[in-house]
All heavy atoms as TSV, in Angstrom:
chain	resi	resn	atom	element	x	y	z
A	1	MET	N	N	18.992	2.787	15.128
A	1	MET	CA	C	19.781	1.887	14.349
A	1	MET	C	C	19.895	0.536	15.040
A	1	MET	O	O	19.845	-0.493	14.384
A	1	MET	CB	C	21.178	2.470	14.110
A	1	MET	CG	C	21.233	3.696	13.220
A	1	MET	SD	S	20.642	3.407	11.546
A	1	MET	CE	C	19.031	4.111	11.619
A	2	LEU	N	N	20.028	0.569	16.354
A	2	LEU	CA	C	20.171	-0.690	17.081
A	2	LEU	C	C	18.925	-1.558	16.929
A	2	LEU	O	O	19.026	-2.772	16.736
A	2	LEU	CB	C	20.452	-0.420	18.558
A	2	LEU	CG	C	20.778	-1.628	19.420
A	2	LEU	CD1	C	21.942	-2.423	18.844
A	2	LEU	CD2	C	21.100	-1.191	20.832
A	3	ARG	N	N	17.745	-0.942	16.968
A	3	ARG	CA	C	16.515	-1.715	16.757
A	3	ARG	C	C	16.463	-2.304	15.363
A	3	ARG	O	O	16.013	-3.442	15.175
A	3	ARG	CB	C	15.287	-0.845	17.007
A	3	ARG	CG	C	14.988	-0.664	18.472
A	3	ARG	CD	C	13.690	0.034	18.653
A	3	ARG	NE	N	14.005	1.428	18.894
A	3	ARG	CZ	C	13.145	2.405	18.941
A	3	ARG	NH1	N	11.883	2.186	18.742
A	3	ARG	NH2	N	13.512	3.629	19.180
A	4	SER	N	N	16.916	-1.562	14.382
A	4	SER	CA	C	16.927	-2.068	13.007
A	4	SER	C	C	17.872	-3.255	12.874
A	4	SER	O	O	17.543	-4.263	12.238
A	4	SER	CB	C	17.351	-0.969	12.038
A	4	SER	OG	O	16.414	0.070	12.031
A	5	LEU	N	N	19.055	-3.129	13.459
A	5	LEU	CA	C	20.015	-4.241	13.404
A	5	LEU	C	C	19.483	-5.459	14.147
A	5	LEU	O	O	19.653	-6.593	13.693
A	5	LEU	CB	C	21.355	-3.806	13.986
A	5	LEU	CG	C	22.118	-2.775	13.170
A	5	LEU	CD1	C	23.335	-2.285	13.937
A	5	LEU	CD2	C	22.522	-3.336	11.823
A	6	ASN	N	N	18.829	-5.238	15.283
A	6	ASN	CA	C	18.233	-6.335	16.029
A	6	ASN	C	C	17.154	-7.022	15.203
A	6	ASN	O	O	17.059	-8.255	15.175
A	6	ASN	CB	C	17.657	-5.815	17.351
A	6	ASN	CG	C	17.137	-6.923	18.214
A	6	ASN	OD1	O	17.837	-7.900	18.464
A	6	ASN	ND2	N	15.910	-6.788	18.670
A	7	SER	N	N	16.348	-6.246	14.499
A	7	SER	CA	C	15.298	-6.803	13.652
A	7	SER	C	C	15.879	-7.656	12.538
A	7	SER	O	O	15.411	-8.770	12.274
A	7	SER	CB	C	14.456	-5.662	13.072
A	7	SER	OG	O	13.515	-6.156	12.152
A	8	ALA	N	N	16.910	-7.139	11.886
A	8	ALA	CA	C	17.546	-7.895	10.799
A	8	ALA	C	C	18.145	-9.193	11.322
A	8	ALA	O	O	18.035	-10.250	10.682
A	8	ALA	CB	C	18.628	-7.052	10.129
A	9	THR	N	N	18.753	-9.143	12.503
A	9	THR	CA	C	19.331	-10.344	13.098
A	9	THR	C	C	18.247	-11.356	13.445
A	9	THR	O	O	18.415	-12.560	13.215
A	9	THR	CB	C	20.148	-9.974	14.349
A	9	THR	OG1	O	21.179	-9.066	13.970
A	9	THR	CG2	C	20.770	-11.189	14.996
A	10	ALA	N	N	17.154	-10.889	13.980
A	10	ALA	CA	C	16.051	-11.789	14.333
A	10	ALA	C	C	15.496	-12.491	13.095
A	10	ALA	O	O	15.247	-13.703	13.116
A	10	ALA	CB	C	14.947	-11.014	15.042
A	11	VAL	N	N	15.325	-11.755	12.015
A	11	VAL	CA	C	14.821	-12.357	10.773
A	11	VAL	C	C	15.847	-13.342	10.232
A	11	VAL	O	O	15.502	-14.460	9.826
A	11	VAL	CB	C	14.470	-11.272	9.729
A	11	VAL	CG1	C	14.156	-11.893	8.379
A	11	VAL	CG2	C	13.285	-10.433	10.211
A	12	GLN	N	N	17.106	-12.966	10.255
A	12	GLN	CA	C	18.162	-13.853	9.751
A	12	GLN	C	C	18.192	-15.154	10.548
A	12	GLN	O	O	18.333	-16.236	9.977
A	12	GLN	CB	C	19.514	-13.166	9.813
A	12	GLN	CG	C	20.627	-13.995	9.209
A	12	GLN	CD	C	21.936	-13.226	9.141
A	12	GLN	OE1	O	22.134	-12.250	9.853
A	12	GLN	NE2	N	22.814	-13.668	8.279
A	13	ASN	N	N	18.051	-15.063	11.841
A	13	ASN	CA	C	18.068	-16.259	12.686
A	13	ASN	C	C	16.841	-17.142	12.485
A	13	ASN	O	O	16.878	-18.323	12.821
A	13	ASN	CB	C	18.200	-15.870	14.159
A	13	ASN	CG	C	19.568	-15.329	14.495
A	13	ASN	OD1	O	20.537	-15.562	13.787
A	13	ASN	ND2	N	19.654	-14.580	15.580
A	14	ALA	N	N	15.768	-16.584	11.935
A	14	ALA	CA	C	14.545	-17.352	11.719
A	14	ALA	C	C	14.546	-18.089	10.381
A	14	ALA	O	O	13.664	-18.916	10.142
A	14	ALA	CB	C	13.334	-16.420	11.792
A	15	ILE	N	N	15.501	-17.799	9.522
A	15	ILE	CA	C	15.552	-18.473	8.221
A	15	ILE	C	C	16.068	-19.893	8.425
A	15	ILE	O	O	17.151	-20.107	8.956
A	15	ILE	CB	C	16.452	-17.701	7.233
A	15	ILE	CG1	C	15.848	-16.324	6.947
A	15	ILE	CG2	C	16.626	-18.492	5.936
A	15	ILE	CD1	C	16.729	-15.451	6.076
A	16	VAL	N	N	15.249	-20.843	8.030
A	16	VAL	CA	C	15.598	-22.265	8.138
A	16	VAL	C	C	15.403	-22.911	6.772
A	16	VAL	O	O	14.675	-22.387	5.922
A	16	VAL	CB	C	14.731	-22.982	9.202
A	16	VAL	CG1	C	15.027	-22.440	10.595
A	16	VAL	CG2	C	13.260	-22.866	8.884
A	17	PRO	N	N	16.045	-24.048	6.539
A	17	PRO	CA	C	15.924	-24.695	5.230
A	17	PRO	C	C	14.486	-25.005	4.803
A	17	PRO	O	O	14.178	-24.989	3.612
A	17	PRO	CB	C	16.730	-25.985	5.398
A	17	PRO	CG	C	17.734	-25.661	6.442
A	17	PRO	CD	C	17.012	-24.740	7.399
A	18	ALA	N	N	13.604	-25.268	5.750
A	18	ALA	CA	C	12.222	-25.620	5.395
A	18	ALA	C	C	11.367	-24.406	5.032
A	18	ALA	O	O	10.219	-24.566	4.623
A	18	ALA	CB	C	11.574	-26.367	6.561
A	19	LEU	N	N	11.915	-23.212	5.149
A	19	LEU	CA	C	11.167	-21.998	4.836
A	19	LEU	C	C	10.868	-21.941	3.340
A	19	LEU	O	O	11.751	-22.200	2.521
A	19	LEU	CB	C	12.015	-20.784	5.237
A	19	LEU	CG	C	11.323	-19.445	5.388
A	19	LEU	CD1	C	10.311	-19.485	6.528
A	19	LEU	CD2	C	12.357	-18.371	5.698
A	20	PRO	N	N	9.622	-21.632	2.959
A	20	PRO	CA	C	9.311	-21.509	1.529
A	20	PRO	C	C	10.244	-20.500	0.850
A	20	PRO	O	O	10.624	-19.490	1.445
A	20	PRO	CB	C	7.865	-21.015	1.517
A	20	PRO	CG	C	7.308	-21.436	2.833
A	20	PRO	CD	C	8.458	-21.366	3.803
A	21	GLU	N	N	10.599	-20.782	-0.383
A	21	GLU	CA	C	11.583	-19.963	-1.096
A	21	GLU	C	C	11.156	-18.504	-1.210
A	21	GLU	O	O	11.993	-17.610	-1.086
A	21	GLU	CB	C	11.856	-20.539	-2.483
A	21	GLU	CG	C	12.882	-19.762	-3.283
A	21	GLU	CD	C	14.233	-19.582	-2.576
A	21	GLU	OE1	O	14.679	-20.505	-1.877
A	21	GLU	OE2	O	14.837	-18.494	-2.710
A	22	ASP	N	N	9.860	-18.233	-1.436
A	22	ASP	CA	C	9.427	-16.838	-1.569
A	22	ASP	C	C	9.605	-16.077	-0.253
A	22	ASP	O	O	10.011	-14.918	-0.250
A	22	ASP	CB	C	7.992	-16.740	-2.076
A	22	ASP	CG	C	6.969	-17.399	-1.166
A	22	ASP	OD1	O	7.320	-18.330	-0.413
A	22	ASP	OD2	O	5.785	-16.991	-1.233
A	23	VAL	N	N	9.356	-16.739	0.860
A	23	VAL	CA	C	9.542	-16.100	2.168
A	23	VAL	C	C	11.031	-15.902	2.447
A	23	VAL	O	O	11.448	-14.831	2.890
A	23	VAL	CB	C	8.875	-16.927	3.289
A	23	VAL	CG1	C	9.141	-16.297	4.654
A	23	VAL	CG2	C	7.377	-17.063	3.046
A	24	ALA	N	N	11.836	-16.917	2.169
A	24	ALA	CA	C	13.278	-16.807	2.379
A	24	ALA	C	C	13.868	-15.685	1.533
A	24	ALA	O	O	14.700	-14.902	2.015
A	24	ALA	CB	C	13.967	-18.132	2.064
A	25	SER	N	N	13.441	-15.592	0.293
A	25	SER	CA	C	13.952	-14.552	-0.599
A	25	SER	C	C	13.576	-13.157	-0.090
A	25	SER	O	O	14.417	-12.252	-0.057
A	25	SER	CB	C	13.407	-14.769	-2.011
A	25	SER	OG	O	13.845	-13.754	-2.869
A	26	ALA	N	N	12.321	-12.978	0.315
A	26	ALA	CA	C	11.872	-11.682	0.837
A	26	ALA	C	C	12.603	-11.350	2.133
A	26	ALA	O	O	12.976	-10.195	2.365
A	26	ALA	CB	C	10.360	-11.691	1.055
A	27	ALA	N	N	12.839	-12.352	2.971
A	27	ALA	CA	C	13.547	-12.134	4.229
A	27	ALA	C	C	14.993	-11.718	3.970
A	27	ALA	O	O	15.510	-10.800	4.613
A	27	ALA	CB	C	13.510	-13.396	5.085
A	28	LYS	N	N	15.645	-12.381	3.037
A	28	LYS	CA	C	17.037	-12.038	2.713
A	28	LYS	C	C	17.139	-10.631	2.138
A	28	LYS	O	O	18.087	-9.895	2.432
A	28	LYS	CB	C	17.618	-13.066	1.757
A	28	LYS	CG	C	17.848	-14.405	2.432
A	28	LYS	CD	C	18.278	-15.468	1.441
A	28	LYS	CE	C	18.384	-16.826	2.125
A	28	LYS	NZ	N	18.669	-17.906	1.188
A	29	LYS	N	N	16.175	-10.240	1.340
A	29	LYS	CA	C	16.156	-8.881	0.781
A	29	LYS	C	C	15.973	-7.864	1.906
A	29	LYS	O	O	16.636	-6.823	1.941
A	29	LYS	CB	C	15.044	-8.754	-0.263
A	29	LYS	CG	C	14.928	-7.404	-0.906
A	29	LYS	CD	C	16.064	-7.144	-1.843
A	29	LYS	CE	C	15.812	-5.845	-2.606
A	29	LYS	NZ	N	16.917	-5.495	-3.455
A	30	TYR	N	N	15.078	-8.172	2.848
A	30	TYR	CA	C	14.864	-7.287	3.998
A	30	TYR	C	C	16.160	-7.134	4.801
A	30	TYR	O	O	16.551	-6.023	5.167
A	30	TYR	CB	C	13.744	-7.833	4.893
A	30	TYR	CG	C	13.681	-7.140	6.227
A	30	TYR	CD1	C	13.127	-5.872	6.329
A	30	TYR	CD2	C	14.208	-7.723	7.365
A	30	TYR	CE1	C	13.102	-5.203	7.548
A	30	TYR	CE2	C	14.184	-7.070	8.581
A	30	TYR	CZ	C	13.627	-5.818	8.667
A	30	TYR	OH	O	13.617	-5.159	9.865
A	31	ILE	N	N	16.824	-8.236	5.066
A	31	ILE	CA	C	18.071	-8.204	5.831
A	31	ILE	C	C	19.112	-7.359	5.112
A	31	ILE	O	O	19.746	-6.484	5.699
A	31	ILE	CB	C	18.593	-9.633	6.067
A	31	ILE	CG1	C	17.646	-10.399	6.981
A	31	ILE	CG2	C	20.014	-9.611	6.639
A	31	ILE	CD1	C	17.857	-11.904	6.964
A	32	SER	N	N	19.287	-7.607	3.836
A	32	SER	CA	C	20.286	-6.899	3.043
A	32	SER	C	C	20.028	-5.394	3.008
A	32	SER	O	O	20.943	-4.587	3.229
A	32	SER	CB	C	20.306	-7.469	1.626
A	32	SER	OG	O	21.161	-6.719	0.800
A	33	THR	N	N	18.788	-5.022	2.759
A	33	THR	CA	C	18.475	-3.591	2.655
A	33	THR	C	C	18.543	-2.913	4.021
A	33	THR	O	O	18.933	-1.745	4.102
A	33	THR	CB	C	17.103	-3.360	2.004
A	33	THR	OG1	O	16.084	-4.010	2.767
A	33	THR	CG2	C	17.081	-3.857	0.570
A	34	THR	N	N	18.208	-3.633	5.078
A	34	THR	CA	C	18.308	-3.068	6.425
A	34	THR	C	C	19.769	-2.803	6.772
A	34	THR	O	O	20.114	-1.730	7.291
A	34	THR	CB	C	17.673	-4.002	7.465
A	34	THR	OG1	O	16.279	-4.120	7.188
A	34	THR	CG2	C	17.852	-3.473	8.887
A	35	LEU	N	N	20.633	-3.755	6.469
A	35	LEU	CA	C	22.052	-3.566	6.756
A	35	LEU	C	C	22.647	-2.447	5.905
A	35	LEU	O	O	23.466	-1.659	6.393
A	35	LEU	CB	C	22.814	-4.874	6.562
A	35	LEU	CG	C	22.428	-5.991	7.543
A	35	LEU	CD1	C	23.199	-7.261	7.219
A	35	LEU	CD2	C	22.637	-5.570	8.983
A	36	ASP	N	N	22.235	-2.347	4.640
A	36	ASP	CA	C	22.707	-1.240	3.787
A	36	ASP	C	C	22.298	0.106	4.373
A	36	ASP	O	O	23.105	1.034	4.439
A	36	ASP	CB	C	22.141	-1.367	2.372
A	36	ASP	CG	C	22.744	-2.497	1.575
A	36	ASP	OD1	O	23.773	-3.062	2.001
A	36	ASP	OD2	O	22.162	-2.836	0.519
A	37	GLN	N	N	21.049	0.207	4.786
A	37	GLN	CA	C	20.521	1.469	5.302
A	37	GLN	C	C	21.166	1.839	6.632
A	37	GLN	O	O	21.560	2.981	6.845
A	37	GLN	CB	C	18.998	1.378	5.438
A	37	GLN	CG	C	18.323	2.696	5.719
A	37	GLN	CD	C	17.917	2.859	7.158
A	37	GLN	OE1	O	17.838	1.911	7.915
A	37	GLN	NE2	N	17.683	4.083	7.550
A	38	THR	N	N	21.314	0.885	7.535
A	38	THR	CA	C	21.914	1.203	8.833
A	38	THR	C	C	23.398	1.521	8.713
A	38	THR	O	O	23.902	2.399	9.414
A	38	THR	CB	C	21.689	0.072	9.857
A	38	THR	OG1	O	22.201	-1.159	9.333
A	38	THR	CG2	C	20.218	-0.086	10.189
A	39	THR	N	N	24.089	0.848	7.815
A	39	THR	CA	C	25.504	1.142	7.591
A	39	THR	C	C	25.668	2.566	7.073
A	39	THR	O	O	26.538	3.312	7.529
A	39	THR	CB	C	26.119	0.134	6.609
A	39	THR	OG1	O	26.013	-1.176	7.171
A	39	THR	CG2	C	27.575	0.447	6.314
A	40	ALA	N	N	24.825	2.952	6.134
A	40	ALA	CA	C	24.888	4.310	5.596
A	40	ALA	C	C	24.556	5.343	6.664
A	40	ALA	O	O	25.209	6.391	6.754
A	40	ALA	CB	C	23.936	4.451	4.411
A	41	ALA	N	N	23.562	5.036	7.494
A	41	ALA	CA	C	23.151	5.984	8.531
A	41	ALA	C	C	24.244	6.203	9.571
A	41	ALA	O	O	24.363	7.292	10.130
A	41	ALA	CB	C	21.873	5.493	9.206
A	42	MET	N	N	25.035	5.187	9.821
A	42	MET	CA	C	26.104	5.320	10.808
A	42	MET	C	C	27.389	5.868	10.202
A	42	MET	O	O	28.348	6.163	10.917
A	42	MET	CB	C	26.374	3.973	11.472
A	42	MET	CG	C	25.209	3.519	12.334
A	42	MET	SD	S	25.508	2.032	13.309
A	42	MET	CE	C	25.901	0.817	12.084
A	43	GLY	N	N	27.409	6.018	8.885
A	43	GLY	CA	C	28.591	6.525	8.202
A	43	GLY	C	C	28.408	7.950	7.755
A	43	GLY	O	O	27.708	8.739	8.386
A	44	ASN	N	N	29.026	8.261	6.646
A	44	ASN	CA	C	28.991	9.622	6.115
A	44	ASN	C	C	28.120	9.745	4.876
A	44	ASN	O	O	28.397	10.569	4.005
A	44	ASN	CB	C	30.421	10.079	5.786
A	44	ASN	CG	C	31.257	10.258	7.024
A	44	ASN	OD1	O	30.748	10.667	8.061
A	44	ASN	ND2	N	32.540	9.940	6.935
A	45	ALA	N	N	27.076	8.952	4.789
A	45	ALA	CA	C	26.197	9.019	3.615
A	45	ALA	C	C	25.445	10.350	3.600
A	45	ALA	O	O	25.104	10.900	4.650
A	45	ALA	CB	C	25.204	7.860	3.643
A	46	SER	N	N	25.209	10.820	2.405
A	46	SER	CA	C	24.440	12.057	2.266
A	46	SER	C	C	22.978	11.800	2.650
A	46	SER	O	O	22.521	10.658	2.685
A	46	SER	CB	C	24.504	12.555	0.816
A	46	SER	OG	O	23.837	11.644	-0.042
A	47	THR	N	N	22.269	12.875	2.908
A	47	THR	CA	C	20.854	12.754	3.251
A	47	THR	C	C	20.077	12.115	2.117
A	47	THR	O	O	19.235	11.243	2.349
A	47	THR	CB	C	20.263	14.135	3.586
A	47	THR	OG1	O	20.985	14.686	4.689
A	47	THR	CG2	C	18.797	14.043	3.938
A	48	SER	N	N	20.381	12.491	0.892
A	48	SER	CA	C	19.656	11.922	-0.248
A	48	SER	C	C	19.933	10.428	-0.384
A	48	SER	O	O	19.039	9.643	-0.709
A	48	SER	CB	C	19.976	12.658	-1.548
A	48	SER	OG	O	21.347	12.547	-1.850
A	49	GLU	N	N	21.161	10.001	-0.113
A	49	GLU	CA	C	21.490	8.575	-0.166
A	49	GLU	C	C	20.790	7.830	0.970
A	49	GLU	O	O	20.259	6.738	0.774
A	49	GLU	CB	C	23.003	8.363	-0.089
A	49	GLU	CG	C	23.429	6.918	-0.083
A	49	GLU	CD	C	23.108	6.143	-1.360
A	49	GLU	OE1	O	22.574	6.711	-2.331
A	49	GLU	OE2	O	23.397	4.937	-1.379
A	50	GLY	N	N	20.766	8.423	2.147
A	50	GLY	CA	C	20.050	7.823	3.273
A	50	GLY	C	C	18.575	7.671	2.973
A	50	GLY	O	O	17.973	6.630	3.267
A	51	ASN	N	N	17.996	8.687	2.365
A	51	ASN	CA	C	16.576	8.619	1.994
A	51	ASN	C	C	16.332	7.544	0.943
A	51	ASN	O	O	15.330	6.818	1.007
A	51	ASN	CB	C	16.087	9.972	1.482
A	51	ASN	CG	C	16.017	11.002	2.577
A	51	ASN	OD1	O	15.966	10.680	3.764
A	51	ASN	ND2	N	16.028	12.265	2.197
A	52	ARG	N	N	17.224	7.436	-0.031
A	52	ARG	CA	C	17.088	6.420	-1.080
A	52	ARG	C	C	17.143	5.021	-0.467
A	52	ARG	O	O	16.306	4.165	-0.779
A	52	ARG	CB	C	18.200	6.585	-2.120
A	52	ARG	CG	C	18.096	5.647	-3.311
A	52	ARG	CD	C	19.297	5.801	-4.230
A	52	ARG	NE	N	20.481	5.160	-3.683
A	52	ARG	CZ	C	20.722	3.840	-3.738
A	52	ARG	NH1	N	19.870	3.028	-4.313
A	52	ARG	NH2	N	21.828	3.339	-3.208
A	53	LEU	N	N	18.098	4.796	0.420
A	53	LEU	CA	C	18.227	3.488	1.054
A	53	LEU	C	C	17.046	3.182	1.980
A	53	LEU	O	O	16.604	2.036	2.075
A	53	LEU	CB	C	19.549	3.406	1.819
A	53	LEU	CG	C	20.795	3.390	0.943
A	53	LEU	CD1	C	22.045	3.553	1.797
A	53	LEU	CD2	C	20.868	2.135	0.095
A	54	THR	N	N	16.518	4.202	2.616
A	54	THR	CA	C	15.338	4.015	3.457
A	54	THR	C	C	14.141	3.612	2.611
A	54	THR	O	O	13.373	2.713	2.992
A	54	THR	CB	C	15.034	5.296	4.258
A	54	THR	OG1	O	16.150	5.566	5.125
A	54	THR	CG2	C	13.765	5.156	5.086
A	55	ASP	N	N	13.975	4.240	1.458
A	55	ASP	CA	C	12.878	3.870	0.556
A	55	ASP	C	C	13.002	2.417	0.096
A	55	ASP	O	O	12.008	1.673	0.068
A	55	ASP	CB	C	12.836	4.793	-0.665
A	55	ASP	CG	C	12.399	6.209	-0.326
A	55	ASP	OD1	O	11.816	6.420	0.760
A	55	ASP	OD2	O	12.649	7.113	-1.160
A	56	ILE	N	N	14.219	2.017	-0.241
A	56	ILE	CA	C	14.459	0.632	-0.681
A	56	ILE	C	C	14.172	-0.333	0.464
A	56	ILE	O	O	13.545	-1.374	0.274
A	56	ILE	CB	C	15.894	0.473	-1.207
A	56	ILE	CG1	C	16.077	1.274	-2.493
A	56	ILE	CG2	C	16.239	-1.000	-1.418
A	56	ILE	CD1	C	17.519	1.379	-2.957
A	57	ARG	N	N	14.613	0.030	1.665
A	57	ARG	CA	C	14.352	-0.827	2.828
A	57	ARG	C	C	12.855	-0.922	3.100
A	57	ARG	O	O	12.335	-1.996	3.411
A	57	ARG	CB	C	15.070	-0.283	4.056
A	57	ARG	CG	C	14.776	-1.131	5.278
A	57	ARG	CD	C	15.393	-0.568	6.527
A	57	ARG	NE	N	14.965	-1.373	7.666
A	57	ARG	CZ	C	14.790	-0.901	8.862
A	57	ARG	NH1	N	15.019	0.369	9.119
A	57	ARG	NH2	N	14.404	-1.685	9.837
A	58	ASN	N	N	12.146	0.189	3.004
A	58	ASN	CA	C	10.699	0.163	3.223
A	58	ASN	C	C	10.012	-0.767	2.226
A	58	ASN	O	O	9.115	-1.527	2.602
A	58	ASN	CB	C	10.118	1.570	3.138
A	58	ASN	CG	C	10.476	2.419	4.341
A	58	ASN	OD1	O	10.900	1.913	5.378
A	58	ASN	ND2	N	10.326	3.725	4.200
A	59	GLU	N	N	10.413	-0.715	0.973
A	59	GLU	CA	C	9.838	-1.604	-0.040
A	59	GLU	C	C	10.098	-3.067	0.317
A	59	GLU	O	O	9.218	-3.921	0.173
A	59	GLU	CB	C	10.414	-1.286	-1.412
A	59	GLU	CG	C	9.955	0.033	-1.994
A	59	GLU	CD	C	10.657	0.368	-3.299
A	59	GLU	OE1	O	11.190	-0.544	-3.969
A	59	GLU	OE2	O	10.677	1.557	-3.649
A	60	ALA	N	N	11.307	-3.372	0.790
A	60	ALA	CA	C	11.642	-4.741	1.184
A	60	ALA	C	C	10.826	-5.175	2.401
A	60	ALA	O	O	10.390	-6.327	2.484
A	60	ALA	CB	C	13.137	-4.860	1.472
A	61	THR	N	N	10.623	-4.260	3.324
A	61	THR	CA	C	9.804	-4.558	4.505
A	61	THR	C	C	8.383	-4.885	4.085
A	61	THR	O	O	7.807	-5.890	4.521
A	61	THR	CB	C	9.796	-3.362	5.483
A	61	THR	OG1	O	11.137	-3.080	5.874
A	61	THR	CG2	C	8.941	-3.647	6.704
A	62	TYR	N	N	7.801	-4.059	3.226
A	62	TYR	CA	C	6.432	-4.288	2.766
A	62	TYR	C	C	6.328	-5.605	1.996
A	62	TYR	O	O	5.351	-6.336	2.130
A	62	TYR	CB	C	5.948	-3.125	1.899
A	62	TYR	CG	C	5.875	-1.810	2.634
A	62	TYR	CD1	C	6.126	-0.622	1.975
A	62	TYR	CD2	C	5.573	-1.741	3.998
A	62	TYR	CE1	C	6.052	0.599	2.641
A	62	TYR	CE2	C	5.519	-0.540	4.659
A	62	TYR	CZ	C	5.755	0.640	3.979
A	62	TYR	OH	O	5.693	1.830	4.638
A	63	SER	N	N	7.323	-5.900	1.206
A	63	SER	CA	C	7.325	-7.159	0.451
A	63	SER	C	C	7.345	-8.360	1.390
A	63	SER	O	O	6.616	-9.340	1.184
A	63	SER	CB	C	8.530	-7.196	-0.490
A	63	SER	OG	O	8.569	-8.420	-1.172
A	64	LEU	N	N	8.163	-8.289	2.438
A	64	LEU	CA	C	8.223	-9.386	3.403
A	64	LEU	C	C	6.888	-9.529	4.122
A	64	LEU	O	O	6.380	-10.645	4.282
A	64	LEU	CB	C	9.359	-9.152	4.403
A	64	LEU	CG	C	9.513	-10.196	5.508
A	64	LEU	CD1	C	9.736	-11.594	4.932
A	64	LEU	CD2	C	10.657	-9.806	6.438
A	65	LEU	N	N	6.323	-8.427	4.537
A	65	LEU	CA	C	5.017	-8.490	5.202
A	65	LEU	C	C	3.944	-9.073	4.297
A	65	LEU	O	O	3.153	-9.928	4.715
A	65	LEU	CB	C	4.602	-7.086	5.683
A	65	LEU	CG	C	5.444	-6.477	6.797
A	65	LEU	CD1	C	5.024	-5.028	7.052
A	65	LEU	CD2	C	5.333	-7.296	8.070
A	66	ASP	N	N	3.920	-8.627	3.042
A	66	ASP	CA	C	2.937	-9.126	2.083
A	66	ASP	C	C	3.125	-10.619	1.839
A	66	ASP	O	O	2.157	-11.378	1.792
A	66	ASP	CB	C	3.036	-8.377	0.746
A	66	ASP	CG	C	2.589	-6.927	0.847
A	66	ASP	OD1	O	1.917	-6.565	1.843
A	66	ASP	OD2	O	2.909	-6.155	-0.069
A	67	THR	N	N	4.362	-11.037	1.701
A	67	THR	CA	C	4.671	-12.456	1.450
A	67	THR	C	C	4.212	-13.329	2.617
A	67	THR	O	O	3.726	-14.437	2.417
A	67	THR	CB	C	6.177	-12.654	1.211
A	67	THR	OG1	O	6.564	-11.862	0.074
A	67	THR	CG2	C	6.527	-14.106	0.942
A	68	CYS	N	N	4.333	-12.798	3.823
A	68	CYS	CA	C	3.944	-13.553	5.024
A	68	CYS	C	C	2.466	-13.372	5.373
A	68	CYS	O	O	1.980	-13.970	6.320
A	68	CYS	CB	C	4.800	-13.120	6.211
A	68	CYS	SG	S	6.535	-13.566	6.030
A	69	GLY	N	N	1.774	-12.536	4.617
A	69	GLY	CA	C	0.352	-12.302	4.875
A	69	GLY	C	C	0.091	-11.477	6.118
A	69	GLY	O	O	-0.961	-11.594	6.741
A	70	LEU	N	N	1.045	-10.601	6.471
A	70	LEU	CA	C	0.912	-9.762	7.647
A	70	LEU	C	C	0.476	-8.354	7.251
A	70	LEU	O	O	0.823	-7.869	6.174
A	70	LEU	CB	C	2.243	-9.699	8.402
A	70	LEU	CG	C	2.756	-11.034	8.921
A	70	LEU	CD1	C	4.179	-10.891	9.435
A	70	LEU	CD2	C	1.843	-11.556	10.005
A	71	PRO	N	N	-0.269	-7.679	8.133
A	71	PRO	CA	C	-0.680	-6.294	7.814
A	71	PRO	C	C	0.514	-5.346	7.869
A	71	PRO	O	O	1.474	-5.582	8.604
A	71	PRO	CB	C	-1.696	-5.970	8.893
A	71	PRO	CG	C	-1.353	-6.864	10.030
A	71	PRO	CD	C	-0.766	-8.118	9.415
A	72	ARG	N	N	0.406	-4.293	7.116
A	72	ARG	CA	C	1.470	-3.268	7.119
A	72	ARG	C	C	1.307	-2.335	8.276
A	72	ARG	O	O	0.315	-1.957	8.695
A	72	ARG	CB	C	1.438	-2.458	5.825
A	72	ARG	CG	C	1.824	-3.275	4.644
A	72	ARG	CD	C	1.876	-2.402	3.435
A	72	ARG	NE	N	2.205	-3.199	2.263
A	72	ARG	CZ	C	2.513	-2.696	1.129
A	72	ARG	NH1	N	2.537	-1.400	0.973
A	72	ARG	NH2	N	2.801	-3.452	0.118
């Protein structure tokens, strides 16, 4: 969880006004879904809810990578 939170913080800190809107949007989605997933994992979320949030986070991660032209 700590690595996930660190990753979300690093991406958040890299968002600057000059960032293209599609990249900023994908980055914000990644941050949001990462925080949702880590919050659930540290709480009392059910396994099925944790899995659902992980799937959503994975989709956001892939979208950010695709938007930035990075390999998965």
